[in-house]
C-alpha positions in Angstrom: -37.5 -42.3 22.2 -39.2 -38.9 21.5 -42.9 -38.9 22.2 -45.2 -36.7 20.1 -47.2 -34.0 21.9 -50.7 -35.3 22.9 -53.6 -33.4 21.5 -56.9 -33.4 23.4 -59.8 -31.5 21.8 -63.1 -30.3 23.2 -66.2 -30.8 21.1 -66.2 -27.1 20.2 -62.6 -27.3 19.0 -63.3 -30.4 17.0 -66.3 -28.8 15.3 -64.3 -25.7 14.6 -61.4 -27.6 13.0 -63.8 -29.8 11.0 -65.5 -26.7 9.7 -62.1 -25.3 8.5 -61.4 -28.6 6.7 -64.7 -28.6 4.9 -65.0 -25.0 4.0 -64.1 -23.8 0.5 -63.1 -20.4 1.9 -60.3 -21.8 4.0 -56.8 -21.5 2.6 -55.0 -24.7 1.7 -52.4 -24.2 4.3 -54.8 -23.7 7.2 -56.9 -26.7 6.0 -53.9 -29.0 6.1 -52.9 -27.8 9.5 -56.4 -28.4 10.8 -56.3 -32.0 9.4 -53.0 -32.5 11.1 -54.5 -31.5 14.5 -57.6 -33.7 14.0 -55.5 -36.8 13.1 -53.2 -36.1 16.0 -56.2 -35.9 18.3 -57.3 -39.3 17.0 -54.1 -40.8 18.3 -52.2 -41.0 15.0 -48.4 -40.6 15.1 -46.5 -38.0 13.2 -45.0 -40.5 10.7 -48.5 -41.8 9.9 -50.0 -38.4 9.5 -47.1 -37.3 7.2 -47.6 -40.3 5.0 -51.3 -39.8 4.8 -51.2 -36.1 3.9 -48.0 -36.5 1.8 -46.1 -33.8 3.8 -42.9 -33.9 5.9 -42.8 -35.3 9.4 -41.1 -32.2 10.8 -44.0 -30.1 9.5 -46.5 -32.3 11.2 -44.6 -32.1 14.5 -44.3 -28.3 14.2 -48.0 -27.6 13.8 -48.9 -30.2 16.4 -46.8 -28.5 19.0 -48.0 -25.0 18.1 -51.7 -26.0 18.4 -50.9 -27.6 21.8 -49.4 -24.3 22.9 -51.7 -21.7 21.4 -54.7 -23.6 20.1 -56.2 -22.2 16.9 -54.2 -19.0 17.0 -51.0 -21.1 16.8 -51.8 -22.5 13.3 -53.6 -19.5 11.7 -50.5 -17.5 11.0 -46.8 -18.3 10.4 -44.2 -17.0 12.8 -42.2 -14.0 11.5 -39.1 -15.2 9.6 -35.6 -13.8 9.6 -34.1 -11.3 12.0 -36.5 -8.8 13.6 -36.5 -5.4 11.8 -34.2 -2.7 13.2 -36.3 0.1 14.7 -35.2 3.6 13.7 -34.9 6.2 16.4 -37.0 8.8 14.4 -36.5 11.6 16.9 -32.8 11.2 16.7 -32.8 10.9 12.9 -34.8 14.2 12.5 -32.7 16.0 15.1 -29.4 14.9 13.5 -30.7 15.8 10.0 -31.8 19.3 11.0 -29.3 20.2 13.7 -25.9 18.6 12.8 -23.6 17.8 10.0 -21.6 14.7 9.2 -17.8 14.7 9.5 -16.1 16.6 6.6 -19.3 17.3 4.8 -22.0 20.0 4.7 -25.1 17.8 4.7 -26.3 14.3 5.3 -27.0 11.7 2.6 -29.1 8.6 3.1 -25.9 6.4 3.3 -24.0 8.6 5.7 -27.0 8.8 8.0 -27.7 5.1 7.7 -24.1 4.3 8.7 -24.3 6.7 11.7 -27.6 5.1 13.0 -26.9 1.5 12.0 -30.0 1.2 9.8 -30.6 0.8 6.1 -30.4 3.7 3.6 -34.0 2.9 2.5 -35.2 3.4 6.1 -33.6 6.8 6.3 -35.1 7.8 2.9 -38.5 6.6 4.0 -38.5 8.7 7.2 -37.1 11.7 5.4 -40.0 11.6 2.9 -42.4 11.2 5.8 -41.1 14.3 7.6 -40.5 16.4 4.4 -36.7 16.5 4.9 -34.6 17.1 1.8 -30.9 17.6 2.9 -29.7 17.4 -0.7 -31.6 20.6 -1.6 -30.8 24.2 -0.6 -32.7 27.3 -1.5 -31.0 30.7 -1.9 -32.5 33.8 -0.3 -31.7 37.5 0.2 -33.5 39.7 2.6 -33.5 43.3 1.7 -31.9 45.7 4.2 -33.3 48.8 2.5 -34.5 51.2 5.2 -37.3 52.3 2.8 -38.2 48.7 1.9 -41.9 49.0 3.0 -42.4 52.3 1.3 -40.9 51.2 -2.0 -42.7 47.8 -1.9 -46.1 49.4 -1.4 -45.4 51.9 -4.1 -44.5 49.3 -6.8 -47.1 46.7 -5.8 -49.7 49.4 -5.9 -48.7 50.2 -9.5 -49.1 46.5 -10.4 -52.4 45.9 -8.7 -54.0 49.3 -9.3 -52.3 51.1 -12.2 -53.1 54.8 -12.5 -55.5 55.9 -15.3 -54.1 57.6 -18.5 -50.7 56.2 -17.7 -48.3 53.4 -18.6 -46.4 51.3 -16.1 -43.1 50.1 -17.6 -40.7 47.7 -15.9 -37.2 48.6 -17.1 -33.8 46.9 -16.7 -30.7 45.8 -18.5 -29.6 42.3 -19.2 -25.9 42.9 -19.4 -23.1 40.6 -20.7 -25.3 38.6 -23.0 -22.7 36.4 -24.7 -22.5 35.4 -28.4 -21.4 31.8 -27.9 -20.4 29.4 -30.7 -20.0 25.7 -29.9 -16.7 24.1 -30.7 -18.4 21.2 -32.4 -21.8 20.8 -34.0 -24.4 18.9 -31.9 -26.8 16.2 -32.9 -30.5 17.0 -33.3 -33.3 15.6 -31.2 -34.7 12.2 -32.3 -36.8 9.4 -31.0 -35.1 7.8 -28.0 -32.3 10.5 -27.8 -32.0 14.0 -26.5 -30.4 16.7 -28.6 -26.7 17.1 -27.8 -24.5 20.2 -27.4 -20.8 20.5 -26.4 -20.1 21.8 -23.0 -17.2 24.0 -24.3 -17.8 27.1 -26.4 -16.1 30.0 -28.2 -16.9 33.6 -27.1 -17.6 36.0 -29.9 -18.4 39.1 -27.9 -21.2 40.5 -25.8 -24.2 42.8 -25.9 -26.5 44.4 -23.4 -30.2 44.2 -23.7 -32.3 47.1 -22.5 -35.9 46.3 -22.1 -39.1 47.9 -20.9 -42.1 45.7 -20.2 -45.6 47.2 -20.4 -47.4 45.8 -17.4 -50.8 46.4 -19.0 -50.5 44.4 -22.2 -47.0 42.7 -22.0 -45.5 44.6 -25.0 -41.7 45.0 -24.8 -39.7 48.0 -25.9 -36.1 46.8 -26.3 -32.7 47.9 -27.6 -29.3 46.2 -27.7 -26.2 48.3 -27.0 -22.6 47.5 -26.6 -22.3 48.8 -23.0 -24.6 49.8 -20.1 -23.4 53.2 -18.9 -25.6 56.2 -18.2 -25.3 57.3 -21.8 -26.8 54.0 -23.1 -29.5 54.2 -20.5 -30.3 57.8 -21.6 -30.4 56.6 -25.2 -32.9 53.9 -24.2 -35.1 56.4 -22.3 -35.3 58.5 -25.5 -36.5 55.5 -27.3 -39.2 54.9 -24.7 -40.2 58.5 -25.1 -40.5 58.1 -28.9 -42.4 54.8 -28.9 -45.0 55.6 -26.3 -48.1 57.9 -26.7 -47.1 61.5 -25.8 -50.4 62.0 -23.9 -49.6 59.2 -21.4 -47.8 59.6 -18.1 -45.0 57.0 -17.8 -44.2 55.2 -14.5 -40.9 53.5 -14.9 -39.9 50.8 -12.4 -36.1 50.3 -12.2 -33.5 49.0 -9.8 -30.9 51.1 -7.9 -28.1 50.8 -10.5 -25.9 53.9 -10.5 -26.5 54.7 -14.2 -30.3 55.1 -13.5 -29.5 57.9 -11.0 -26.7 59.7 -12.9 -26.9 63.5 -12.7 -27.2 63.7 -16.5 -30.1 61.2 -16.4 -31.7 63.2 -13.6 -31.4 66.4 -15.5 -33.0 64.8 -18.6 -35.9 63.4 -16.6 -36.4 66.8 -14.8 -37.3 68.3 -18.2 -39.9 65.6 -19.0 -42.5 65.7 -16.3 -44.4 62.7 -17.8 -41.6 60.4 -16.6 -41.9 59.2 -13.0 -39.2 56.9 -11.7 -39.9 54.2 -9.1 -36.9 52.4 -7.7 -37.0 48.9 -6.3 -35.5 48.2 -2.8 -32.0 47.0 -2.7 -31.7 43.2 -3.1 -35.2 43.0 -4.4 -34.9 42.6 -8.2 -37.8 40.1 -7.9 -40.1 43.1 -7.7 -39.3 44.0 -11.3 -41.5 42.0 -13.6 -39.2 42.5 -16.6 -36.9 40.0 -14.9 -39.5 37.4 -15.7 -39.2 38.3 -19.4 -35.5 38.1 -19.2 -35.8 34.5 -17.9 -38.1 33.6 -20.8 -35.8 34.9 -23.5 -32.8 33.2 -21.8 -34.5 29.8 -21.7 -36.3 30.0 -25.0 -33.8 31.7 -27.2 -30.3 32.3 -25.8 -29.2 29.4 -23.6 -29.2 26.8 -26.5 -28.5 29.4 -29.2 -25.3 29.2 -31.4 -24.1 32.7 -32.4 -21.0 33.3 -34.5 -21.0 37.0 -34.0 -22.6 39.8 -31.9 -24.6 40.9 -34.9 -26.1 37.4 -35.2 -26.9 37.5 -31.5 -28.6 40.9 -31.7 -30.6 39.8 -34.7 -31.9 36.7 -32.8 -32.9 38.9 -29.8 -34.7 41.4 -32.1 -36.5 38.5 -33.8 -37.6 37.0 -30.5 -38.9 40.4 -29.2 -40.7 41.1 -32.5 -42.4 37.6 -32.3 -43.3 38.2 -28.7 -44.9 41.6 -29.5 -47.2 40.0 -32.1 -49.1 38.2 -29.4 -47.9 39.6 -26.0 -49.2 38.2 -22.8 -48.9 40.2 -19.6 -47.6 38.8 -16.3 -50.3 39.0 -13.6 -49.2 40.1 -10.2 -51.3 38.6 -7.5 -49.6 39.1 -4.1 -50.5 42.2 -2.1 -47.9 44.2 -0.2 -49.3 42.9 3.1 -48.8 39.3 2.1 -45.2 40.0 1.0 -44.4 41.9 4.2 -45.7 39.0 6.4 -43.5 36.6 4.5 -40.5 38.9 4.9 -41.2 39.3 8.6 -41.3 35.5 9.1 -38.0 35.2 7.2 -36.4 37.8 9.4 -37.7 36.1 12.5 -36.3 32.7 11.4 -33.0 34.3 10.5 -32.7 36.0 13.9 -33.6 32.8 15.7 -30.9 30.9 13.8 -28.3 33.6 14.5 -29.2 33.6 18.3 -29.0 29.9 18.4 -25.6 30.0 16.8 -24.3 32.6 19.2 -25.4 30.6 22.2 
């Protein structure tokens, strides 16, 4: 016959348990456990205690034994339930995420990493967030190799931050191959609870090239759409800039290194007009030209979702957008100094060199 564990209490323990039973701040569970111990110390058997407290005999036996082993600490908290949590080797997880690739894949996912480490996908996701790791994202970059990068950078940023007096700074470029796209089926309009729809396939109705010059001072845009973007069209656009700007103003034009901008015919035309001063961005540095920001706006706000049945309709939509823009133009404000940009480029070059050296070794 199994004999219940004997409970012997000191006066202090008896007073402590009695206080837990009487207190209104004690949880119901702890109060019941304290009463079990007090009745056990009084010589009552488990079956009697269970009947008096209207609980199970096994429950009485459990808390009686735990108090005998650990005293008050044994009944204050439940023992952890279920299997112990699997501990993640965080150092290994971070090292594998940043320095290795899974089999037949370019990057880790939460599930492939979880299967490799034998943990849950939620644990992998939690530690990735904690360490700022996002394997599913990749950022593109292009470091300019122009030997005169520093010189050109300082020249153009200087025009942005401190434009010369009695002069206009114009950011010029072409947005080529702007397509007049017509959808194969009409979409549905936006309504409550549903986004607007548009077919993924389309019909091409021709292209145009948008020439644009953004005035850095006030945000005004001089624009012209032409069928092609050869040096003849660029020269035609320069003549338009010449007509639409005050003749007493010196013009500083910022453009990229496209061959049409440096064609001998263009050079000869510019040589006869001393108020034109060309400033060319470094190679692979179109981000220095602020007109690219305007091109992004017109693409997202007017062209990407547009439906055009002809090139003429596309050109009319572009002209309308630019006319509306020029009614209330807003200039883009350049804030980064040339020194800040150079420091960032130096850091990028250093990281790239370190990565290449690590790959070679």
